[in-house]
N, C-alpha and C positions, 0 to 999 in steps of 0.2 A: 365421399363427403358426407358428413353427418347432417341430419335434418336440423340440428341446432345451429351448425355453421351456416347452412343455407338461410336460416331466418335471420341470423346476425348480419350476413352479407346483404340480404334484402333490405333490411332496415337501414343499414349504413348507406345503401344507394339512394335513400330518400333524403338524406341530410341537407343537400344544397337547397331543395325546395322548401324544406322546413325552416331553414335560416332565412331565405328570401321571404317567406310569408310572415313568420312570427317576429323577426328582427327588423325586417325592412319594409313590411307592410304590402308586399307585392301580391295583389289579389289573384293574378293568374297563377301564381305559385300555389296559392290556397286551393285552386281547382285540381292542380297536380297532386297536392297533399292528399286530398279526398280520393283521388284515383289510386294513389299508392296505398292508402289504408284499406281500400276494397281489395287490392291485390293481396295484401297481408292477410286480410280476412279469409280469402279463398285458400291461400297457402295453409293457414292454420287449420281450417276445416279439413283439408286433405290429410294433414298430419294427424288430426284427431281420428279420422276414419282409419288410417293406417295403423295407429296405435291400438284401436279397438279390434282390428283384424288380427294383429299380432297376439294381443291378449287372448283372443278366442282360440288360437291354435295351441295354447298351453306352453309355448316356448318362444323365446325371443329369436326372430329371424336373423339377428346379427350374430348369432352363434353362442349366446350364453343362455343357460336355462333359467327359468323363473325361480326366484327364491321365495319360500313361503313367508307370509307376513305374520308376525306375532300379535 
């Protein structure tokens, strides 16, 4: 599973609480939305670290070589 797919699925799993909070005004759902956003932040940071590590090796660990930037 790609990291992008993981992020998409994670965000999609938050949908019910976002609807409950923003559309229906459910304050308890707002607390859960904040919790979800913290989880997303942690996941994003882990991916950032992974990207930096892969960049540092000089090659993509997914199997493709880096292409030089013009």
